N, C-alpha and C positions, 0 to 999 in steps of 0.2 A: 560579445555579452560577458557581462559581468553579475555577478550576484553576492550576496551577504544572509547570512541565517541569524537574526535577532531575537531576542527574550530568554527567558529561563527555560519555565515550564510552560510556556505559553507562546512558543515559539512561531515566528511567520518569514518567510523568504523574500528580501526585496531583489528581484530581478532589475537590471539595468540593460534597457535593448537599443540597439542601434534602429536606425530605417532599413527596411528589407529583411531585418531578422523578426520572426515569430514564434511566440511562445501557445503554447495550446495548455488549459487547464480544467480540470474538472468543473461541473457546475455549482456553484456556491463558494468556489474556494477563494473567489476575489478580496482583497480585504481594504485595500487602495492603490488609487494609480494615479499618475501624472496627467495633466488636462490634454496634454499632443497623445495620448494611445488610445486607438480606438478597438473597440471589443467586437465580436461578431460570434453568433453561434455558430457551428459548423460541425456537419458530421464528417468530420477527418475520415480520411479514406474511402468515401461512399458511405450509400446507406447498408451496404453489408457489414462495415465494419461499424458501423453506429447500431445494428441490430449484435453485434458482434459483443460492443460492450454494453448495451441493457443485459444480454444474459452472463457477463462477469457481473451485475452486480450494479454497472455504473448506470450513468447518464448517456442518453443516445444521442446527443452532440456534446463536443467540445465546445469549450469559447477560445477564441484565437484572440491574442491579442498584437498590436503591430503599432510601431511609432511613426507618426506621421509629422515629417519638417524636420526632425532632430532627435536628440537620444531621448529616452525616456523612461518612465520607470512604471513596475508593475508590483503589487507587492500579493502573497497567499499566507493564508493560514491553515488549519487543519480545524475540524467541528469539534475535538475535546481536547481537554489540556493533556500536551504531551511537546514529543520533538518532533522537526523537519532533519532529514537527511537528505544529500545531493549524493546521487548514483550517476558514475560518469560509464556508460556504455560507450565500447568501441568495436561494436560486431562479431566480438569473439565469442561474448558469451551472453546468454539472457538471462532474466531473473523472473522466477516465479514468486508471486505477491498476494496478500491476501486480499480479501474484498475491502476498499479504502482505504487500502493504504498510499495509492496514487493520489498527487497532487498535480502535478504540473510538468510539462517537457517542454523539448527544443524539438524544432519539426522535423528532425533525424529520428525520433523515437517513434514506436509505434507501442500501443497497449491495447491487447488483445486478449478474451476470454482463452483459457485452455483447460484440459480435463485432466483431474488427476490420474496418474499413472496406473494406479490400483483401485481396484471398485471397494475394497474395504474403507480406503481413507476417504472414499465419497460418499459411503453411505455413516461412517462412524466420525469422520473427524473433527464434523463442527463447521465444514465450510463446504459441505456440499461436493457434488461433482466438478465446479466450476470455481476455478482459480484465474488468475490472470497473468499472463506471459508478456513483459518488456523486453524490444528487443528493438535491433539500430544500433545509432551512432550518434552521442548526443548527451546531455544533461537530463534527469529525471528527477523530481523531488518529492520522496514518499514522508509520510506521517506515522507516529507511533504514537499510542498511548503511556503517559507516563516517561520513564528512560529507554532509551535503545542498550540494548546487550547482544554483542558479537563475538562471532568463534568462526572461527577459519577450521574446516574439518580435514582433518586427512584423510588418505584413502583408507575407508572402511572404518572407520570414528564414527561412533554412533553416540548421537545427542537424541534424551525424550522430553518429549516438551507438551506441558499443556496446550493444547491447541487455540486457546485463547489470545494467548502469547507468542505467536508465531506472525512474522510482518513479510519476509522475503525471505528468501537464500535463492543462491545460484540455482541454473537447472540441470548442472550435474551432481547434486544434491538428489537422492532419491526419497521419497515423500512415503510412509506408510501409518498407519495406525494397527496399537495393539493393546490387550485388554491389561489394566493398570493392577496387576498384582490380583489374589486371588480374592475369593468371594468376603472376606473379612476385611481385607483393604480396601474394597470396591465399595462396601457397605457402609465403611468406620473409616476412613482416611480422607472422605471430603476432596477429593482430587476428582471424582466423577469416574466413569468406567472403562475411559480409554484415553490414552497418551498417543502424539504423534512420537514415529520414530523415523530421525534425520539420519541417513547414513551420506557420509563424506565418500569424496572430494568434494569440497568448493565453502565459500561464503554463507556464514546462517546471522539474520539478522533478527532479533526478537524484542519485546516489546517489556514494560517492568510490570503495565498493568494490564488486567484483563479486561475489556471491555462488559464480556457478559457479566461477571463477578461484580465489577461496579455497578452494572443497573440494577443489578441482583440486592448490594448493597444500599440502593439509593430508593429503592420501588417501597418498603415498608414508611417512609417519609413523606412519600406522595400524598399530596391532600386527596378525599374520597369524596365523591358527589353522595350528598345523603338522600 
C-alpha cells in the first residue's frame, strides 16, 4: 500500500491498494476511486464494535475498499476545509481522537469509543465523556480544520488549549479541564469558561480552526425563513 496527500487547505489522501489489501473508511469520506475497487459497508469487528463507534459519534458501519484483479486507487477527503495527516501505529502506543477526526485506516487499526479519564473533562471539556481511541498496527488518516500544529510534550510539561482545537494526542498524555482564569477573564476574555489541560509526556496534535467558532461566525449570514 502506498499513499499521497494532495492539496493545500482542502486536502485529500489518495491510497494505492493491491489485491488482498483492505482500507476501512468513515461513511461519507470517499472522494473517488478506480473502477476495479469494490466497496462494501461493514460493521468492522462485529455488531458490538459498530455500536461502540456510534457511541463515539461515528457511523455504525465502516466502508471496506478492496482492489479486484489488480492495483487500484481510492481517495478520501474531509468534510470541512483543512488538512489530512497520516498516523503510523506500531502497537506500542494508542492515540485518543476528537470526534470527527478519523477518516480511514488499514485493516490492522481499530478505532473505538473511550471514556475521558476525569469526570470534569467529560462534563466541561466540550467533547462529552466519549472520545475515540485508535490502536493496533498500520496507517490511519485523520483530518483537522485549518492547519495542524504539533507539540511533543516532555514528562510533566503542560499545554492549555481551547477544547475546540484538539485533534488527537497519544494516550500517555493526561487530559483534564480547568477554569479559564478568574471571573473577569471568563466574562470578558472571549475564551469561554474552561480550557483543556494536557500534561505530557506525549505527542499532541491541534487544529488552527475551531469548528464551533467557525459555525458561530457563519450563522448570522445564513438565510432565514420568513
